[in-house]
C-alpha positions in Angstrom: -2.1 -8.3 -9.7 0.8 -6.3 -9.4 3.7 -8.6 -8.8 6.0 -6.0 -7.4 5.7 -6.9 -3.6 6.1 -10.7 -4.2 8.9 -10.3 -6.4 10.7 -7.8 -4.1 10.2 -9.4 -0.9 10.6 -13.0 -2.2 13.8 -12.3 -4.0 15.0 -10.3 -1.0 14.9 -13.5 1.2 16.4 -15.5 -1.6 19.4 -13.2 -1.7 19.8 -13.3 2.0 19.6 -17.1 2.2 21.9 -17.3 -0.8 24.6 -15.0 0.9 24.3 -17.1 3.9 25.1 -20.3 1.9 27.9 -18.7 0.1 29.4 -17.9 3.5 29.3 -21.4 4.5 26.2 -21.2 6.6 23.4 -23.7 6.8 19.9 -21.9 6.1 18.3 -24.2 8.9 20.3 -22.7 11.4 18.4 -19.3 10.8 15.1 -21.1 11.5 15.1 -21.3 15.2 11.6 -21.3 16.8 12.3 -19.2 20.1 13.9 -16.2 18.1 11.1 -16.3 15.4 8.3 -16.4 17.9 9.8 -13.6 19.9 10.6 -11.4 17.1 7.4 -11.7 14.8 4.9 -12.5 17.8 6.1 -9.5 19.9 6.5 -7.1 16.9 2.8 -7.9 15.7 1.3 -7.4 19.4 3.0 -4.2 20.2 2.2 -2.8 16.8 -1.4 -3.6 17.5 -1.0 -2.1 21.0 -0.2 1.3 19.0 -3.6 1.4 17.3 -7.1 0.4 18.1 -8.7 -3.0 17.6 -10.7 -1.9 14.5 -7.2 -1.0 13.1 -6.1 -4.7 14.1 -9.1 -6.1 12.3 -7.9 -4.7 9.1 -4.3 -6.1 9.2 -4.9 -9.2 7.3 -7.0 -7.3 4.6 -4.0 -4.7 4.4 -1.6 -7.6 3.9 -3.7 -9.1 1.2 -4.2 -5.6 -0.5 -0.5 -5.0 -0.6 0.3 -8.3 -2.4 -2.6 -8.4 -4.5 -3.7 -4.7 -5.1 -3.5 -3.3 -8.6 -4.5 0.3 -9.4 -5.8 1.1 -12.8 -3.8 4.1 -14.2 -5.7 7.3 -14.0 -5.2 7.9 -17.6 -7.6 5.3 -18.3 -10.5 7.4 -17.0 -9.8 10.1 -19.6 -11.6 8.5 -22.6 -14.6 7.7 -20.4 -14.8 11.2 -19.2 -14.6 12.7 -22.7 -17.2 10.3 -24.1 -19.6 11.5 -21.1 -18.7 15.2 -22.0 -19.3 14.6 -25.5 -22.8 13.2 -25.0 -23.8 15.6 -22.2 -23.0 18.5 -24.4 -25.2 17.0 -27.2 -28.1 15.7 -25.3 -27.7 17.1 -21.7 -26.7 15.6 -18.5 -29.9 13.4 -18.2 -28.8 11.4 -21.1 -26.0 10.2 -19.3 -28.0 7.9 -17.1 -27.9 5.1 -20.1 -24.2 5.4 -20.3 -23.2 4.9 -16.8 -23.7 1.2 -16.9 -20.7 1.0 -19.3 -18.3 2.7 -16.8 -16.4 0.4 -14.4 -15.2 3.1 -12.0 -17.6 3.5 -9.1 -16.2 6.8 -7.8 -16.7 8.3 -11.3 -20.3 6.7 -11.6 -21.2 8.3 -8.3 -19.9 11.8 -9.1 -21.8 11.8 -12.5 -24.8 10.4 -10.9 -24.9 13.3 -8.3 -24.4 15.7 -11.2 -27.3 14.3 -13.0 -29.3 14.6 -9.8 -28.7 18.3 -9.9 -26.3 18.5 -6.9 -24.8 22.0 -6.7 -21.3 22.1 -8.2 -19.6 23.3 -5.0 -21.4 20.7 -2.8 -20.5 17.9 -5.3 -16.9 18.8 -5.2 -16.9 18.9 -1.3 -18.5 15.5 -1.1 -16.3 13.9 -3.4 -13.1 15.5 -1.8 -14.3 14.4 1.5 -14.3 10.7 0.3 -10.8 11.2 -1.0 -9.6 12.7 2.3 -11.3 9.7 4.2 -9.6 7.3 1.7 -6.2 9.0 2.5 -6.7 8.7 6.4 -7.6 5.0 6.0 -4.6 4.2 3.9 -2.3 6.3 6.3 -3.5 4.3 9.3 -2.9 0.8 7.5 0.6 1.9 6.4 1.4 3.1 10.1 1.0 -0.4 11.4 3.6 -1.7 9.2 5.8 1.3 9.6 5.6 0.9 13.3 6.5 -2.8 13.1 9.6 -2.0 11.0 10.7 0.4 13.9 9.8 -2.1 16.6 11.3 -5.3 15.1 15.1 -4.4 15.3 14.7 -3.5 19.0 12.8 -6.7 19.7 15.6 -8.6 18.0 18.0 -6.9 20.3 16.0 -8.0 23.3 16.1 -11.5 22.0 19.8 -11.3 21.6 20.5 -10.1 25.3 18.1 -12.8 26.6 20.3 -15.4 24.6 23.5 -13.9 26.0 22.2 -14.2 29.4 21.8 -18.0 28.7 25.4 -17.9 27.5 26.7 -16.5 30.7 24.7 -19.1 32.6 26.6 -21.8 30.9 30.1 -20.6 31.0 31.0 -23.8 33.0 30.2 -25.8 29.7 32.6 -24.2 27.0 31.4 -26.8 24.4 27.8 -25.3 24.5 28.9 -21.7 24.1 29.2 -21.6 20.3 25.7 -22.9 19.5 24.2 -20.5 22.4 25.9 -17.4 20.9 24.9 -18.1 17.4 21.3 -18.7 18.7 21.5 -15.5 20.4 22.2 -13.4 17.3 19.6 -15.1 15.3 17.0 -12.8 16.9 18.7 -9.7 16.0 19.3 -11.2 12.4 15.5 -11.7 12.1 14.6 -8.5 13.8 16.7 -6.5 11.2 15.6 -8.6 8.3 11.9 -8.4 8.9 12.0 -4.8 9.4 13.7 -4.2 6.2 12.5 -7.0 3.9 8.9 -7.3 5.1 7.3 -4.5 7.4 8.8 -1.3 5.7 8.2 -2.4 2.1 4.8 -3.3 3.1 4.1 0.1 4.6 5.6 2.0 1.5 3.5 -0.4 -0.8 0.2 0.5 0.9 1.2 4.3 0.8 1.9 4.1 -2.9 -1.3 2.2 -3.5 -3.2 4.8 -1.7 -1.4 7.8 -3.6 -2.4 6.1 -6.9 -6.0 5.5 -5.9 -6.5 9.1 -4.7 -4.7 10.6 -7.9 -7.4 8.7 -10.0 -10.3 9.9 -7.7 -8.9 13.4 -8.0 -8.8 13.4 -11.7 -12.5 11.9 -11.7 -13.5 15.0 -9.5 -12.1 17.2 -12.2 -13.8 15.5 -14.9 -17.2 15.4 -13.2 -16.8 19.2 -12.7 -15.9 19.8 -16.1 -18.9 17.7 -17.5 -21.2 19.5 -15.2 -20.0 22.9 -16.5 -20.4 21.9 -20.0 -17.0 22.4 -21.0 -15.5 21.6 -24.4 -14.6 17.9 -24.5 -11.3 18.6 -26.2 -10.4 21.1 -23.4 -11.4 18.5 -20.8 -9.2 15.8 -22.2 -6.2 18.5 -22.3 -6.9 19.6 -18.6 -7.1 16.2 -17.4 -4.1 14.9 -19.4 -2.1 17.8 -17.6 -3.0 16.4 -14.3 -1.1 13.1 -15.1 2.5 12.2 -14.3 5.0 13.1 -16.9 5.4 9.5 -18.3 1.7 8.8 -18.5 1.1 12.3 -19.9 3.6 11.7 -22.8 2.0 8.3 -23.4 -1.6 9.9 -23.5 -0.4 12.7 -25.8 1.2 10.0 -28.0 -1.8 8.1 -28.1 
C-alpha cells in the first residue's frame, strides 16, 4: 500500500489542529455538529447529483482505492516481456502458453493469449487500446466526483456561515451570546475550505495519478505484445520499452 494519501491528508489535519492550538484555540471548538453535517452531508449529496447512481455506488470503492491503491511500476513488465520474446523467437508463439501462468499482470496475459490465438495484429492493438480508453474514462469519472466536491465544499461552508450570522442577528438583544454564535458561524466556512483542500481535491488528484500510472503500464504491455507478435529481437524490444519509461525509471532500468 502506498502511504502517500494517508501521510498527506493525516499530517495536513495535524498541522491545521497544531496551528489552532498554537494560536490559543481549542480543537474541540472546531468539532461542531451542525457545521460538519451541513458541509460534509450537503457536499456529498450535491456531488452525487452531478453524476449517476452507478457513479455514486463507486464512491466508497474509489476512496478505498485512493488510500490503498499501489501501482507496480511499468518498468517491472520489461523483464517479463523480454523473457516471452526470447522464448517466442526460439520456439514460436504457441510455446508461450506454459509461461503465462508465471506472469502476474492480467492485461499482459490477455494480450499474449490473444496473440497466441492468432488475432490479427491490428485488431489486437485496437482491442487492447479500447480497454485502456475505457480505463481512462472510468478513472476520469471517479476523480470528477471528488473534484466536484472540492468545488462545492467552500460554497456550502459560506452558506453555513450566512445561516449562522442570521442567528447572530436574531440574538442582538443578548450580547453575551454573540461571541460563541459568531465563532460557530465561521466554523462552517473553515470546514468547507479545509475539506476541499485537504480531502476532496487531493483524493481527486490521487485517483487521476493512479489511473495515469495504470494506463502507462497497460500501454507498455501493448507495445510489448505487438513486438512479440512481430517476432522482434528481444534486445531491441527491451530498448524500445525502456524508451517509453519516465526519465527516472529509464535511468534506473538502464543502470540495472
